[in-house]
C-alpha positions in Angstrom: -13.0 18.8 16.3 -14.7 20.3 13.3 -16.5 17.8 11.0 -18.4 18.0 7.8 -20.6 15.4 6.0 -20.8 15.4 2.2 -23.3 13.5 0.1 -21.4 12.7 -3.1 -24.0 10.9 -5.2 -23.1 11.4 -8.9 -20.9 14.5 -8.6 -18.1 14.9 -11.0 -14.6 14.1 -9.6 -13.2 17.5 -10.4 -16.0 19.4 -8.6 -15.9 17.0 -5.6 -12.1 17.2 -5.2 -12.1 21.0 -5.4 -14.6 21.1 -2.5 -12.6 18.5 -0.5 -9.4 20.6 -0.8 -11.3 23.7 0.4 -12.8 21.8 3.4 -9.4 20.3 4.2 -8.2 23.8 5.1 -11.1 24.4 7.5 -12.1 21.1 9.0 -10.5 18.3 10.9 -12.7 15.5 9.5 -14.5 15.1 6.2 -17.1 12.3 5.8 -18.0 11.4 2.3 -21.2 9.4 1.7 -22.2 7.6 -1.5 -18.8 7.6 -3.3 -19.0 5.7 -6.5 -15.9 5.7 -8.7 -14.9 9.3 -8.3 -11.1 9.6 -8.9 -8.3 11.5 -7.2 -10.0 11.9 -3.8 -7.4 13.4 -1.5 -5.0 14.1 -4.3 -2.2 16.5 -3.4 -3.7 17.5 0.0 -1.1 18.3 2.7 -3.3 19.2 5.6 -3.5 16.9 8.6 -7.2 16.0 8.0 -9.2 12.7 8.4 -11.2 11.7 5.3 -13.8 8.9 5.8 -15.2 7.3 2.7 -18.5 5.4 2.5 -18.5 3.8 -1.0 -15.9 2.7 -3.5 -13.5 5.5 -4.6 -12.0 5.5 -8.1 -8.4 5.4 -9.3 -5.5 7.4 -7.8 -7.0 8.1 -4.4 -4.4 9.9 -2.3 -2.1 10.6 -5.2 0.7 12.9 -4.2 -0.9 13.5 -0.8 1.3 14.6 2.1 -0.6 14.5 5.3 -4.2 13.2 5.5 -5.5 9.9 6.8 -8.0 8.4 4.5 -10.2 5.5 5.6 -12.3 3.6 3.1 -15.1 1.4 4.5 -15.2 -0.7 1.3 -13.0 -1.7 -1.6 -10.8 0.7 -3.6 -9.9 0.7 -7.3 -6.4 1.1 -8.9 -3.3 3.1 -8.1 -4.3 4.3 -4.6 -1.4 6.1 -3.0 0.2 6.9 -6.3 3.5 8.8 -5.6 2.2 9.4 -2.0 4.6 11.4 0.2 3.1 11.2 3.7 -0.1 10.2 5.5 -2.1 6.9 5.8 -4.7 5.1 3.7 -6.8 2.3 5.4 -8.9 0.1 3.2 -11.6 -2.2 4.8 -11.6 -4.5 1.7 -9.5 -5.1 -1.3 -7.6 -2.9 -3.8 -7.0 -3.1 -7.5 -3.7 -2.9 -9.4 -0.6 -0.7 -8.8 -1.5 0.2 -5.2 1.3 2.4 -3.9 2.8 3.1 -7.4 6.1 5.1 -6.9 5.1 5.6 -3.3 7.6 7.8 -1.4 6.3 7.9 2.1 3.4 7.1 4.4 1.5 3.9 5.0 -1.2 1.9 3.2 -3.1 -0.8 5.1 -5.4 -3.2 3.1 -7.6 -5.6 4.9 -7.9 -8.2 2.2 -6.3 -8.7 -1.3 -4.5 -6.6 -3.9 -4.1 -6.9 -7.6 -1.1 -6.8 -9.9 2.1 -4.7 -9.7 1.5 -3.5 -6.1 4.4 -1.5 -4.8 5.9 -1.0 -8.2 8.7 1.6 -8.2 8.4 2.2 -4.4 11.3 4.3 -3.1 12.7 5.9 0.0 14.8 8.9 0.9 16.4 9.6 4.3 13.7 9.1 6.9 10.9 8.7 4.3 10.2 5.0 4.1 6.8 3.9 2.7 5.0 0.9 4.0 2.3 -1.3 2.4 0.6 -3.9 4.6 -1.6 -6.5 2.8 -3.9 -8.7 4.8 -4.4 -11.6 2.4 -2.9 -12.2 -1.1 -1.3 -10.3 -4.0 -1.3 -10.7 -7.8 1.6 -10.9 -10.2 4.6 -8.6 -10.0 4.4 -7.7 -6.3 7.3 -5.3 -5.6 8.3 -4.9 -9.2 11.2 -2.5 -9.7 11.0 -1.8 -6.0 13.8 0.7 -4.9 12.9 1.2 -1.2 10.3 0.9 1.4 8.5 -2.1 3.1 5.9 -4.5 1.8 4.3 -6.9 4.3 2.0 -9.7 3.1 0.1 -11.4 6.0 -1.6 -14.2 4.1 -4.6 -14.2 6.3 -7.2 -16.7 5.1 -4.9 -18.3 2.5 -4.9 -22.1 2.5 -2.0 -24.4 1.7 -3.4 -24.9 -1.8 -3.7 -21.2 -2.6 -0.9 -18.9 -3.7 0.2 -16.0 -1.5 1.4 -14.1 -4.6 1.2 -14.4 -8.3 4.2 -14.8 -10.6 7.3 -12.6 -11.0 7.5 -11.3 -7.5 10.2 -8.7 -7.1 11.1 -8.5 -10.8 13.7 -5.7 -11.2 13.8 -5.1 -7.4 16.9 -3.2 -6.4 16.0 -1.9 -2.9 13.6 -2.1 0.0 12.3 -5.3 1.6 9.3 -7.7 1.4 8.1 -9.7 4.4 5.9 -12.6 3.4 4.0 -14.8 5.9 5.1 -18.1 4.2 7.5 -19.1 1.5 7.1 -18.3 -2.2 8.0 -21.0 -4.8 11.3 -20.1 -6.6 9.6 -20.2 -10.0 7.3 -17.3 -8.9 10.2 -15.0 -7.8 12.1 -12.7 -10.0 15.8 -13.4 -10.5 16.7 -10.1 -9.0 15.4 -11.2 -5.5 17.0 -13.3 -2.8 15.6 -14.8 0.4 17.4 -14.0 3.7 16.9 -14.7 7.4 14.9 -12.4 9.6 16.8 -10.3 12.1 15.6 -9.0 15.5 15.1 -5.6 13.9 12.9 -7.2 11.2 10.8 -8.8 14.0 10.4 -5.4 15.6 9.2 -3.9 12.3 6.7 -6.8 11.7 5.3 -6.6 15.3 4.8 -2.9 14.9 2.8 -3.1 11.7 0.9 -6.2 12.6 -0.2 -4.5 15.7 -1.5 -1.6 13.6 -3.2 -3.9 11.2 -5.0 -5.7 14.0 -6.1 -2.4 15.5 -7.5 -0.9 12.2 -9.4 -4.0 11.2 -10.3 -5.3 14.7 -8.5 -8.5 13.9 -8.1 -10.6 17.1 -6.3 -13.8 16.0 -2.7 -14.4 16.6 -0.2 -13.7 13.7 3.0 -15.6 14.5 6.3 -14.5 13.0 7.5 -18.1 12.8 6.6 -18.6 9.1 7.7 -15.2 7.8 10.2 -15.0 4.9 12.3 -11.9 4.1 13.1 -11.0 0.5 15.5 -8.3 -0.6 17.3 -7.3 -3.8 20.1 -9.6 -4.9 21.9 -6.7 -6.6 21.4 -3.0 -6.0 22.1 -2.4 -9.7 20.6 -5.4 -11.5 20.7 -3.9 -15.0 24.2 -2.5 -15.2 25.2 -4.9 -17.9 22.5 -3.4 -20.2 24.3 0.0 -20.5 27.4 1.0 -22.4 30.4 1.9 -20.3 31.4 5.6 -20.5 
């Protein structure tokens, strides 16, 4: 396996990413050290390359990417996985807002918390089904306008007095599914969402991604499926009454 180490320091994002794209065509693994807010790391890369990040990357990490696995050994900022097509992002910390914005494929695993509007406009096509797994809690508008894909919220470390999500969960949702380890108060759920029972197939999906989460973050405690809730769109076309008939 061909590897290369890069000391990022205060390099400009454009220069850094041009070099990363070049190395992605010639190396199997790229190790970035000293990352501090540089944006667009891994953007548009389609090669099957592993990118390890020491430091906190900036917005839009992995945007439009279609192949790499990016592992961040810290927190990440906003909009990681923006319109991502394929690959995997693993975050050993928390993420900001709009994680997985318009995500079309691939997987994102976050060890801890996420901000607002995570999974907004997620979608799927044929066998492309994006997945976001969140270890702890999420902010307002989780799964907003979600059209496809899977969001799993594990609720690790959340007490009975704390909220798993913020308000307006699933507002405008018209596809996909959210699995929540616990129950969300009705006042915090968008009117476009309904709660349904887990099926055996749902349990297989949960077991698969929980196993991956535990592996990536060396999490050894049991995560029972007994308290999981499933939320789907109540209507595949929730806004049809807003448009004039032809």
